[in-house]
N, C-alpha and C positions, 0 to 999 in steps of 0.2 A: 230786692232784687230775688229772683227766683233761685232754688238751689240747683246747682251744676250737676248735670247727669254725666255719667261715663259712657260715652258713646260705644266704647269697644265692649262693654258688658251688658247693655240694654239695648233690646230691640223692641220698638213699639210696633204693634201690628194693627189690625182693624179695630176700631172703637166698638164696645158693645155697651150692656148695661153695666158692666164693670168699668173701673177708672182706667184701667190701662192692662195690656197683655205683653208679657215678656216671652220671648222666644229665642233660643240659641242653639247652635249646632253642638251636640255633646262630643262628636268626633273631634271638633276643632278646640272647644273649650270643655275639656273633661271635668273642670271643678268649677261649675257655673255658679251655683248658690254657694259654694264653699270656698271661693276664693278669698284671698286676705282681704280685698278691698270690699268684699260683699258680706262678710261675717256679721259686722256690726250693723249693716243695713238690715240683715235678715232679722236679728234679734230686735232691732228697732222697729221693725215693721210690726212684729207680734206685740211687742209692748206698748206701741203707740196706736192701740185701737184699730189695728188692721188685721185682716184675716187672709191667710195664704191657702189656696186650693190647688191641689194636685191632681191631675186626671191620671188614673191608673194606666189607660190605654196608651197614653203618651210616655210613659216613663219605662216602657218595655226596652230591652237592650236592643232589639232589632229597629227601634225607631230612631231616627237620627236627630230629632228635635224634641226640645221639652218646652211645654207651654205652661206658663204661670199665670193665674188671674188674681187680682187683688181688688178688694172691695172693702170699703169703710164699714165698720160695724160700731155700734154703741156698747162701751164697757171694755175693761181691760182684758185680755185673753188670759194672761197669767193669773189675773184675781179670780176668774170664773172657775177654772179648772186646772190648776197647775200640776196636781199630783199625777195626772194622766200622762204627762210628758215624759217619755222615757226613751232611751236609745238601745234597749236589750234586745229588740226584735229586729230592727233595721233602722236606716237612717232616712227615711222619706216621711215627711210630715204632711198629714192632711187635716187641716183646720177648717171646720164648717161652722159659720155663725149665722144665727136666725135673728132677724130684727125685730123691734118691737118687744112686746111682753113675753114672747116666746124665745128670748135670748137664751142661747145653749151653745156648747162646744162640744165637738167630737173629734177626738185625735186617733187616728189609726196609721198603722206603720206597714208598709210593703217592702218586701226584699227586691232589690233591684241592684245590679251590677254596675249601673251607671254612676251613681252618687255614693254607693256603700264603700267603695274604695278610695274615695276622695274627701275625706273630713279632715281638715288641718287642725292644728293645736288651738288656734283661735277660737273655733267654734267650741271645743271642748272646755277651754279656759273661760269663756263667756257663760256657758251653761253652768258649769261648777260654782262661779262666782254668784250667780242667780240663786241657785240652791243654798248657798250659805247665807246670803242676804235674807231669804225668805225665813218667815218663822217655821218650826218644825211641823205644824198642822198643816201648812200650805205647800210643803216640798213634794217633790216626786216620792212615790211609793218606796224606792229602795233607799232614799235619803232619810227617810224616817227612822231607819235603823241606825243612823250615825252618817257623819260626814265621810269617814274613812270608807265605811261598807258601801256608800253610795258611789263614791269615786271609782272603787275597786270593781264594782258590778257594772258600771257605765263602761269603763275602759276594757275590762276583761274580755268582753264579747268582740269588741274591735280588734283586740290583740290576737285572740285565739283564732280569727280568721285571717291571719298574715299570709296565707297562701294567695289570698285574693288582693290584699292591699300592700303586700311587700313590707310590713313593718317589722323591724328588728327589735325595737325596744321603746317604752313609754316611761317617762318620769314625771311625777306631779309633786310639787312642793307648796304647800299652803303655809303662810305665816301670818300671824297677827292676833286679833281678839274677835271672836265671833260668837262667845258664850261667856257666861260668868263662871269665874274660878276663884277659888279661895284665897289663892296667893297673889291674883291680879296680874300675873305674867303673862307674856305672849304665848300663844299656842302655836304648835307646829305638827303638820302631818306630812310624811314623806312616803311616797308609794313608787316602787320600781316594779316594771313588768319587762321582762326580757333583759337585753343588753342595749344601752344607750350609746351607740357608736359616735365617733367625733366627726365632724364635717371633713369629707374628703371627696375624691373623684368617684369614689364607689358608694359613698353614703351621704344622704341628705338629712339634715336636721331641721325640722320644723318647730319653732319655739314661739310662745306668746305669754305675756304676763298681763293680768287683769288686776287692777286695785279698786277695792270697793269700800265704801264706809258702813259700817254696821252700828248699832246703838252701843256696842260695847267698844268700838274702836276702829282701826284701819286694818284691813286684810288684803293680802296679795295672793293670787294664785298663779303659779307658773306651770305649763304644760310644754313638755318636749317630746316630740316624736320623731324618731329616726327610721329612715327608709333605706333598705339596701340595694334597690334598684331604682335610680332617679328617673330614667326615661319613662317608666311606667307611671310615676307620679306626676310629672310635668311633661 
């Protein structure tokens, strides 16, 4: 049987040389790619030999729709150029893949108010888990200086722009074994940015836990983000 598609989140448009085109109104669904149900799909698309291409002209705030084209490519995206994947500039990913012998990837990030203010905890949790699972040589540039430094650098930019995304606090907890230690005990990383408020009518807490298996053992990554204005988030 074929895989079930969520009709409320996918919009199939005219067929081209690409497999499919997704389009959705950003005013109605402001967290299109970064919805809870779509985060794992987004990560899976990249890791399962697919490439996502965003058109800059369609992600401008004055445009009501966002079109996404997906095309099969040979080779794993993260295996080819993982270190270039970073969220320090902005949160829109442009991945271009060239088929055949000229296979290569180019990751660019553009600033946009449409998706910048709507990145949930699940996206960060999946991304941090991936960086922990990768070898140090294959990690993103900021994660090469250490897991804690990479997490802090990745989330600091998102938190420091809280005037746009209404974030009041971020908390990250990593537990488990992801590197070799002399004692063999479990490792722990705790990072707090701002104040993580409790769930209430005035605050919303977005939280997600990712569990991965490394060659040293099991590791869990929990990311919690609290928003002080719920209506602007959802």
